[in-house]
C-alpha positions in Angstrom: 43.1 -17.7 -31.6 40.7 -15.1 -33.2 37.5 -17.1 -32.8 38.4 -17.7 -29.1 39.0 -14.3 -28.4 35.6 -13.3 -29.8 33.9 -16.1 -27.7 36.1 -14.5 -24.5 34.8 -11.4 -25.5 31.2 -12.5 -25.4 31.5 -14.1 -22.2 32.9 -11.1 -20.9 30.0 -9.1 -21.8 27.8 -11.7 -20.6 29.1 -11.8 -17.4 28.9 -8.0 -16.8 25.4 -8.1 -17.8 25.0 -11.0 -15.0 26.6 -8.8 -12.5 24.9 -5.9 -13.0 21.4 -7.1 -13.4 20.3 -9.4 -10.5 19.7 -12.8 -11.4 16.9 -15.2 -10.7 14.7 -12.6 -9.1 10.9 -13.1 -9.2 9.6 -12.1 -12.5 7.2 -9.1 -11.0 10.2 -7.5 -10.0 11.7 -7.2 -13.7 8.3 -6.0 -14.9 8.4 -3.1 -12.3 11.9 -2.3 -13.2 12.0 -2.4 -16.9 8.5 -2.2 -17.9 6.3 -4.8 -20.1 8.1 -4.3 -23.2 11.7 -4.6 -22.2 10.7 -7.4 -20.1 9.5 -9.5 -22.6 12.6 -8.7 -24.8 15.1 -9.3 -22.0 12.9 -12.2 -21.0 13.5 -13.8 -24.5 17.2 -13.6 -24.6 17.7 -15.0 -21.0 19.0 -12.0 -19.4 17.4 -12.8 -16.3 19.3 -16.0 -15.9 22.5 -15.2 -17.7 24.8 -17.9 -16.6 22.2 -20.8 -17.1 20.9 -19.1 -20.4 21.4 -21.6 -23.6 23.5 -19.2 -25.4 25.9 -18.7 -22.5 26.5 -22.4 -21.9 26.6 -23.1 -25.8 29.4 -20.2 -25.6 31.2 -21.9 -22.9 30.9 -25.5 -25.1 32.2 -23.9 -28.3 35.2 -22.0 -26.3 36.2 -25.5 -24.8 36.0 -27.1 -27.9 37.9 -24.5 -29.8 40.8 -24.0 -26.8 40.8 -28.1 -26.5 41.7 -28.3 -30.3 44.2 -25.5 -30.1 46.1 -27.2 -27.3 45.9 -30.3 -29.0 47.4 -29.4 -32.2 49.8 -26.8 -30.3 51.3 -28.3 -27.4 52.9 -31.7 -28.8 54.7 -29.2 -31.1 55.9 -27.0 -28.0 56.9 -30.1 -25.8 59.0 -31.3 -28.7 60.3 -27.7 -29.1 61.3 -27.7 -25.3 63.1 -30.9 -25.8 64.9 -29.8 -28.8 68.2 -28.3 -29.0 68.1 -27.1 -32.5 71.5 -28.4 -33.2 71.1 -28.7 -36.9 72.1 -25.2 -37.5 75.0 -24.4 -40.0 77.9 -21.9 -39.8 76.7 -19.7 -42.6 72.8 -19.5 -40.7 74.6 -18.3 -37.5 76.7 -15.4 -39.3 72.9 -14.7 -40.6 71.7 -13.7 -36.9 71.4 -10.0 -36.0 73.0 -10.9 -32.6 76.6 -12.6 -33.2 80.1 -12.3 -32.2 83.3 -13.9 -33.3 86.8 -14.2 -31.5 90.0 -16.3 -31.7 91.5 -18.3 -29.0 95.0 -19.0 -28.4 94.4 -22.6 -27.2 93.1 -25.6 -28.9 89.6 -26.3 -30.0 89.2 -29.1 -27.2 90.5 -26.2 -24.4 87.9 -23.8 -25.8 85.1 -26.2 -25.9 85.7 -26.9 -22.1 86.2 -23.5 -21.1 83.1 -22.2 -22.8 80.9 -25.2 -21.4 81.8 -24.2 -18.1 81.1 -20.5 -18.6 77.7 -21.0 -20.2 76.8 -23.7 -17.6 77.5 -21.0 -14.9 75.5 -18.5 -16.5 72.4 -20.9 -15.9 72.5 -22.7 -19.5 72.0 -26.3 -20.2 74.7 -27.2 -22.7 74.7 -29.7 -25.4 78.0 -30.6 -27.3 77.6 -31.7 -31.0 80.6 -32.8 -33.1 80.1 -31.3 -36.5 82.6 -31.8 -39.7 85.7 -30.3 -38.7 83.7 -28.2 -36.1 82.1 -28.4 -32.8 78.9 -26.9 -31.9 78.0 -25.9 -28.6 74.0 -25.7 -28.4 72.4 -23.9 -25.1 69.2 -22.9 -24.0 67.6 -21.2 -21.0 63.8 -20.8 -20.2 62.6 -23.2 -22.3 59.7 -23.7 -19.4 58.3 -20.5 -21.3 56.3 -22.9 -23.3 54.4 -24.4 -20.4 53.1 -21.0 -19.6 51.3 -21.1 -23.0 50.0 -24.8 -22.3 48.9 -23.8 -18.7 47.1 -20.9 -19.8 45.1 -22.4 -22.3 44.3 -25.3 -20.3 43.1 -23.2 -17.6 40.5 -21.9 -19.7 39.3 -25.2 -20.5 39.4 -26.3 -17.1 37.4 -23.3 -15.8 34.8 -23.6 -18.5 34.3 -27.2 -17.5 34.1 -26.5 -13.8 31.5 -23.8 -14.9 29.5 -26.3 -16.9 29.6 -28.6 -14.0 28.3 -26.3 -11.5 25.3 -25.0 -14.1 21.9 -26.0 -14.1 22.6 -28.5 -17.0 22.0 -31.4 -14.6 18.8 -30.1 -13.8 17.8 -29.6 -17.5 18.5 -33.3 -18.3 16.7 -34.2 -15.3 13.8 -32.0 -16.9 14.4 -33.4 -20.4 14.7 -37.1 -19.6 12.8 -37.2 -16.1 10.2 -35.3 -16.6 11.1 -32.6 -13.9 9.4 -29.4 -13.9 9.4 -26.2 -11.7 6.7 -25.7 -9.0 4.7 -22.5 -9.8 2.0 -22.9 -7.2 1.8 -22.4 -3.4 1.3 -25.2 -0.9 2.9 -27.2 2.1 6.7 -28.5 0.9 5.9 -32.0 2.0 2.8 -32.3 -0.3 4.5 -31.0 -3.6 4.7 -33.7 -6.2 7.7 -35.9 -7.3 8.0 -34.2 -10.6 9.0 -30.9 -8.9 11.5 -32.6 -6.6 15.2 -33.3 -7.2 16.6 -36.2 -5.5 19.6 -36.6 -3.3 21.8 -37.8 -6.4 21.5 -34.4 -8.0 25.2 -33.8 -9.0 25.0 -30.0 -8.5 22.5 -27.3 -7.2 22.3 -24.1 -5.3 19.5 -23.5 -3.3 18.3 -21.7 -0.2 16.2 -22.6 3.0 14.4 -20.2 5.3 14.4 -21.4 8.7 12.5 -19.7 11.9 14.2 -20.0 15.5 12.9 -23.3 16.4 11.9 -24.8 13.2 13.8 -27.4 10.9 14.1 -28.1 7.1 15.3 -30.9 5.2 14.7 -29.4 1.9 16.3 -26.4 -0.3 14.4 -24.0 -2.7 15.9 -23.6 -6.2 14.7 -20.5 -7.8 13.8 -20.9 -11.6 12.0 -18.7 -14.1 9.0 -20.5 -14.3 9.0 -21.5 -10.7 11.1 -23.6 -8.0 12.6 -27.0 -7.5 12.5 -28.5 -4.4 15.9 -30.0 -3.5 15.9 -33.0 -0.9 18.8 -32.8 1.6 20.7 -35.9 3.1 20.0 -34.1 6.5 17.9 -32.0 8.8 19.0 -28.6 9.8 17.2 -27.1 13.1 17.7 -23.7 13.7 18.1 -23.4 17.8 19.2 -19.8 18.0 20.2 -17.0 15.3 22.7 -14.6 16.4 23.1 -10.9 15.0 25.5 -8.5 16.6 26.0 -4.8 15.8 28.4 -1.9 15.8 27.7 1.1 18.2 26.0 2.8 15.0 23.5 -0.1 14.9 25.1 -1.6 11.6 25.2 -5.5 11.9 28.6 -6.9 12.1 28.0 -10.7 12.8 25.1 -13.1 11.6 25.5 -16.7 12.8 23.1 -19.5 13.2 23.2 -22.1 15.8 21.9 -25.1 14.6 21.7 -28.8 15.0 22.4 -31.5 12.1 20.4 -34.8 12.0 21.8 -37.5 9.5 18.7 -39.4 7.8 21.2 -42.3 6.9 22.7 -42.9 10.5 20.3 -41.0 12.6 23.6 -39.1 14.2 22.8 -35.6 15.7 25.6 -32.9 16.1 25.5 -29.3 16.7 27.2 -26.6 14.8 27.4 -22.9 14.2 27.4 -21.6 10.5 28.7 -17.9 10.4 29.3 -15.5 7.3 32.3 -16.9 5.5 32.4 -19.8 7.7 30.3 -22.4 6.3 29.1 -26.2 7.4 30.6 -28.8 5.1 29.2 -32.2 5.3 28.5 -35.1 2.9 29.7 -33.1 0.2 27.3 -30.0 0.6 28.2 -27.0 2.0 25.6 -24.7 4.0 26.4 -20.9 4.0 25.1 -18.5 6.0 23.2 -16.1 3.3 21.0 -13.8 5.0 18.2 -13.5 7.7 14.3 -12.9 7.6 11.5 -12.5 9.8 10.0 -15.8 10.9 6.5 -14.7 11.8 6.8 -12.2 14.3 3.7 -11.4 16.4 2.8 -7.7 16.0 0.4 -5.2 18.0 -0.6 -2.1 16.7 -3.1 0.6 17.1 -5.1 1.9 14.2 -5.9 5.6 13.4 -8.4 7.0 11.2 -7.0 9.1 8.4 -10.5 10.2 7.0 -13.3 12.0 8.3 -13.9 13.8 11.6 -13.5 10.6 13.7 -10.8 10.4 16.2 -11.4 6.9 17.5 -8.5 4.4 17.6 -8.8 0.6 17.4 -6.9 -2.4 18.0 -5.0 -4.6 15.2 -2.9 -7.5 15.5 -0.8 -9.3 13.1 1.8 -12.0 12.2 4.5 -11.3 9.5 3.6 -13.6 6.8 -0.3 -13.5 7.4 -2.9 -11.0 6.5 -5.5 -9.1 8.7 -8.8 -8.0 7.6 -9.5 -4.3 8.9 -12.6 -4.2 11.2 -14.9 -1.1 11.6 -17.1 0.7 9.3 -15.5 1.3 5.6 -12.3 -0.3 6.6 -14.0 -3.8 6.3 -13.2 -3.5 2.5 -9.4 -3.5 3.0 -6.9 -6.2 3.9 -3.5 -5.8 5.6 -0.8 -8.1 4.2 2.2 -8.1 6.9 5.2 -8.4 4.9 8.1 -7.4 7.3 9.4 -6.5 10.7 12.7 -5.2 11.5 14.1 -4.2 15.5 16.7 -2.3 14.3 16.8 0.2 11.4 20.1 2.0 10.6 19.1 5.1 9.1 20.9 8.2 7.3 19.3 10.8 9.3 20.7 13.3 7.0 18.7 12.3 4.3 16.1 9.9 5.9 14.0 9.8 2.4 12.1 11.9 0.3 8.4 13.9 1.4 5.2 12.8 0.1 4.4 16.3 -0.7 5.0 17.2 -4.4 3.7 20.7 -4.8 4.1 22.1 -8.4 3.3 26.0 -8.6 4.7 29.0 -10.3 7.9 30.4 -9.3 6.8 33.6 -7.6 4.3 31.6 -5.6 6.8 29.1 -4.7 9.2 31.7 -3.4 6.7 33.0 -0.8 5.0 29.5 0.1 8.5 28.1 0.7 8.9 30.6 3.7 5.8 28.7 5.4 6.4 25.6 4.5 10.0 24.6 5.0 11.6 21.4 4.1 11.7 17.6 5.5 14.8 17.0 3.2 18.3 17.0 4.3 21.3 17.9 2.3 22.6 14.8 0.5 26.3 15.7 1.4 25.8 14.9 5.3 26.0 11.6 6.5 24.6 10.5 9.9 23.8 7.0 10.4 21.4 6.2 13.5 19.4 3.3 14.7 15.9 4.4 14.5 14.3 1.5 16.3 11.5 -0.9 14.7 9.6 -0.8 12.1 6.8 -2.6 10.3 6.2 -3.0 6.7 2.8 -4.2 5.0 0.6 -4.0 2.0 -2.9 -2.5 2.3 -5.2 -4.1 -0.4 -8.5 -2.9 -1.2 -11.6 -5.1 -2.3 -10.3 -4.4 -6.2 -6.9 -6.1 -5.4 -5.1 -2.7 -5.9 -2.5 -2.3 -2.8 0.0 0.1 -1.6 2.9 -0.6 0.3 4.0 0.9 3.7 6.6 1.3 6.1 5.9 2.5 9.7 8.2 3.2 12.4 7.8 2.6 16.0 9.7 5.4 17.5 9.8 9.2 16.8 13.2 10.4 15.4 14.2 14.0 15.3 13.9 15.8 11.9 13.4 19.2 10.7 13.6 20.7 14.1 11.6 18.5 16.0 10.5 14.9 16.7 8.3 13.2 14.0 7.0 9.7 13.4 8.0 8.5 10.0 5.3 6.8 7.7 6.7 5.6 4.5 4.5 5.0 1.4 5.3 3.5 -2.1 3.0 2.3 -4.9 5.3 -0.2 -6.6 8.3 -2.3 -5.1 10.6 -0.7 -7.6 9.8 2.8 -6.0 11.6 4.2 -2.9 9.6 4.8 0.1 8.4 8.6 0.6 7.5 9.4 3.9 4.7 11.1 6.0 6.3 13.2 8.9 3.5 12.9 11.8 4.9 15.4 14.6 5.2 13.7 18.3 3.4 15.5 20.9 4.3 16.3 24.5 3.8 12.3 25.5 5.8 11.4 22.2 2.6 10.0 20.6 0.5 10.7 17.6 -2.3 11.7 19.5 -2.4 15.4 19.4 -1.9 15.1 15.7 -4.9 12.8 15.3 -7.0 15.3 17.1 -5.9 18.0 15.2 -6.5 15.9 11.8 -10.0 15.2 12.9 -10.9 19.0 13.9 -9.9 19.9 10.3 -12.2 17.5 8.9 -15.2 18.9 10.8 -16.8 21.9 9.5 -18.6 22.7 12.7 -15.2 22.9 14.5 -13.7 25.0 11.4 -16.3 27.5 12.0 -15.6 27.8 15.8 -12.1 28.1 15.2 -12.6 31.0 12.7 -14.8 32.8 15.0 -12.3 32.8 17.9 -9.4 33.9 15.4 -11.4 36.8 14.2 -12.4 38.1 17.8 -8.7 37.4 18.9 -7.4 39.2 15.7 -9.4 42.2 15.9 -10.7 42.7 19.6 -13.6 45.2 20.3 -17.4 45.6 19.9 -17.6 48.7 17.8 -19.7 48.3 14.5 -16.7 48.9 12.5 -14.6 46.4 14.2 -17.4 43.6 14.0 -17.5 44.3 10.4 -14.3 43.4 9.9 -14.4 40.5 12.2 -17.2 39.2 10.0 -15.1 39.6 7.1 -11.8 37.9 8.8 -14.1 35.1 10.0 -15.5 34.1 6.7 -12.1 34.3 5.1 -10.6 32.1 7.8 -13.5 29.7 7.0 -12.8 29.5 3.6 -9.0 29.1 4.0 -9.8 26.3 6.6 -12.3 24.7 4.2 -9.5 25.0 1.2 -7.0 23.2 3.2 -9.0 20.7 4.6 -10.0 19.8 1.0 -12.3 17.3 -0.7 -11.8 13.9 -2.4 -9.8 15.8 -5.4 -7.4 18.0 -3.5 -6.5 19.4 -0.1 -3.6 20.6 1.9 -1.0 23.0 0.1 -2.1 21.7 -3.4 -5.5 23.0 -2.9 -4.3 26.4 -1.7 -2.1 26.6 -4.7 -4.9 25.9 -6.9 -6.9 28.8 -5.2 -4.0 30.9 -5.3 -3.6 30.6 -9.1 -6.6 32.3 -9.8 -5.2 35.6 -8.2 -3.5 37.7 -10.9 0.1 36.8 -10.9 1.3 40.4 -9.9 -0.4 40.0 -6.6 0.1 36.0 -5.8 2.8 36.7 -3.5 1.0 39.1 -1.2 -1.9 36.9 -1.6 -0.2 34.0 -0.3 1.5 35.7 2.7 -2.0 36.9 4.0 -3.7 33.6 3.1 -1.1 31.7 5.4 -1.0 34.0 8.2 -5.0 33.7 8.5 -4.5 30.0 8.0 -1.7 29.5 10.8 -3.6 31.7 13.0 -6.8 30.0 12.6 -5.3 26.6 13.0 -3.8 27.4 16.6 -7.4 28.2 17.6 -8.9 24.9 15.9 -6.3 23.2 17.8 -7.1 24.8 21.4 -10.8 24.0 20.4 -10.2 20.1 19.6 -8.6 20.1 23.0 -11.6 21.7 24.7 -13.8 19.3 23.0 -11.8 16.0 24.6 -11.7 17.9 27.9 -8.3 19.1 28.0 -6.4 22.4 28.8 -5.1 24.6 26.2 -1.6 24.6 25.3 1.1 27.3 26.1 1.9 29.5 23.3 5.5 28.8 23.1 8.2 28.3 20.4 7.9 24.6 21.0 4.2 24.2 20.4 4.3 26.5 17.6 6.7 24.2 15.8 4.8 21.4 16.3 1.7 23.2 14.8 3.7 23.9 11.7 4.9 20.2 11.6 1.0 19.3 12.1 0.0 21.4 9.4 2.7 20.2 7.1 1.9 16.4 7.6 -1.8 17.1 7.1 -1.0 18.4 3.7 0.9 15.1 3.0 -1.9 12.9 4.0 -3.7 13.6 0.5 -0.6 11.6 -1.0 -0.5 9.1 1.8 -3.5 7.1 0.5 -4.4 5.0 3.2 -7.6 5.5 5.0 -5.7 4.1 8.4 -2.5 4.8 10.0 -1.4 1.8 11.9 1.4 2.4 14.5 3.3 -0.5 16.2 2.9 -0.5 19.8 4.8 -3.9 20.8 6.0 -7.3 19.0 7.3 -10.4 19.9 10.0 -11.2 17.4 10.5 -14.4 15.9 14.0 -14.6 13.6 14.5 -16.7 10.6 18.0 -17.7 9.3 18.5 -18.1 5.3 20.8 -20.6 4.8 22.2 -21.2 1.0 23.0 -25.2 0.6 25.3 -25.8 -2.0 26.7 -28.9 -4.2 29.4 -27.7 -6.4 31.7 -30.3 -7.9 33.1 -27.7 -10.2 34.3 -25.5 -7.2 37.6 -27.5 -7.1 37.9 -27.9 -10.7 37.5 -23.9 -11.2 40.2 -23.8 -8.4 42.8 -25.7 -10.2 42.1 -24.0 -13.4 42.6 -20.6 -11.6 46.1 -21.9 -10.2 47.2 -23.1 -13.8 46.0 -19.6 -15.1 48.1 -18.0 -12.5 51.0 -20.1 -13.3 50.7 -19.8 -17.0 50.6 -16.2 -17.3 53.7 -15.8 -14.7 55.5 -18.3 -17.1 54.9 -16.3 -20.0 55.7 -12.9 -18.5 58.3 -13.6 -16.4 60.4 -16.7 -17.9 62.2 -15.5 -20.9 63.4 -18.3 -23.5 67.0 -17.6 -25.0 68.9 -19.7 -27.4 72.6 -19.7 -27.8 74.9 -21.4 -30.4 78.8 -21.4 -30.4 80.5 -22.7 -33.5 84.0 -23.5 -33.0 86.5 -24.4 -35.7 90.6 -24.7 -35.6 92.4 -22.4 -37.6 95.7 -23.3 -39.8 97.7 -21.9 -37.3 96.4 -24.0 -34.4 94.2 -21.7 -32.6 90.8 -22.2 -32.0 87.9 -19.8 -33.9 84.4 -19.2 -32.5 81.6 -17.7 -33.7 78.7 -17.2 -31.2 74.8 -16.3 -32.3 72.1 -15.7 -29.6 68.2 -15.3 -30.2 65.0 -14.9 -28.1 61.4 -14.7 -28.9 60.9 -11.4 -27.5 64.0 -8.9 -27.9 63.9 -6.9 -24.7 66.6 -4.6 -23.1 67.3 -7.3 -20.6 67.9 -9.8 -23.8 70.3 -7.0 -25.0 72.2 -6.6 -21.8 72.5 -10.2 -21.6 73.8 -10.8 -24.9 76.7 -7.8 -24.3 77.7 -9.5 -21.0 78.4 -13.0 -23.2 80.1 -11.0 -26.0 82.3 -9.7 -23.2 82.9 -12.6 -21.1 82.8 -15.5 -23.4 86.0 -14.3 -25.4 88.3 -13.7 -22.1 91.4 -15.9 -21.8 91.5 -17.8 -18.5 
């Protein structure tokens, strides 16, 4: 018993680990999550596939053997005890019971035997009359089925473990040991994968996934392994005619369904079917579940905007999810876009739509002053506002050295921080959350105005013109003293714009903070106030000059455009962290949906169901069925009266047992 409990404890701990840690994920995901050292440690002890690891299966096998031996040794004794009346008791042993009672009966012994037999039977007891020397013994019992609870509960453990072993990957391991089957670790067309990586139709148990785009078909399933994948052949072909996804009013999905056509390879029979979540298709011993959905190769149309230099020329980019596209034009030839995902709907919590790219570390006094100008793109974590923000595209931008960053750009603008912005997410590894660049939307709901301003900030010529115009606007007049102040203010504005424009090392507010750190600490707050006023003023003039360069009229100086300029300034400061030479904005798409179906053959499923049923019956039997034994020793006294000695016992002495004994002690001695 102690050994079995220890094994059950180990299984419980292992199951907790297997539940908390995602199983059978790609190995790079675990490297990113745990780091190289712990990745190796966890890999050696098999935590990435707990339920198929050798030690987990060994514990199951030992538990089955231990519990089976326990059942085989104790079940016959229990069954024998259930059939036994324990009539070999003696009068003296009954007198030693704690729960006993004794009384006299005015009638004969035979009359008392008949009376007590009827009364005990009316209480639900089974009664047996045993003739003794000069006495009669009434042996009664109730709740003997309590023993079945122990047998059922222990048998359930064995049956559930056997069901788990049947549904484990032991059959695949046996095929690897005796038939030379090995996981496939390369890339290629499924039909061309060699036979040693494929599992036949006779594979007794498996659980694999198949991804099918709309209009396509599949007759295989992919079984993920640590060293690669197995290709499982299916006895039928699944063709996806249509994938259906329905949404709630908030934009959250509420229904996934696949309309498929099944073609039997053996008979050629075809029939339609609809597979929904929790409504699988069962055919030829296989269950096909609706697992999830993916993109099936959507066609994307995007516009590329340079993020470096003073150029502002856009170019068209086309892509297909799952493929790659080289960037054309100038230095961008050194980059490749790997299209990894497209989503036509995105339900986001607009109260907390991701953290900003900016990460400025400054002294407390300087931060207090600078925060007045920067504001914050983050919302309160206690507020929840779900909203569908429209389509998004996800891709990796890989340079010639093989280094890549992942990006997620939204097609539509969303309201954030007092204005409408386009969210452009970036992360350096899959284990990190996306951080967002917030590009303000202009009057035409586009990024064109911000891109124009970004290019102007990078132009020394336009910065000089903006500084000159700002100085004349801030200090009008032609007197000598005013002109000298204008020149000083112009130089300060040029320097401020140049610092903010930055270089390859730093730019934006990071460069501003580094510059102001050289100011004595007591004067930093005042210097920051003056610097930001000059920067904001000259940025306005820089914007107007950039529009004039493109033949556009100046914008009206109102609160809306002032807010746009503030958001645009913040967004430019974040481009240093964005780390991409180009911003790709989704302009159009032709969506191709794909359904992910899980195909399983689980012979142990019904075995486990049987074990669960026995376990429930066993536990209820042990908890709610109480075994009670009752003996009454009846003798004849010298005066002809009958004398009765009653004793009662139970496995567990409870309040109910005490009450029942008191009732019997009062009712049985009563004369009819």
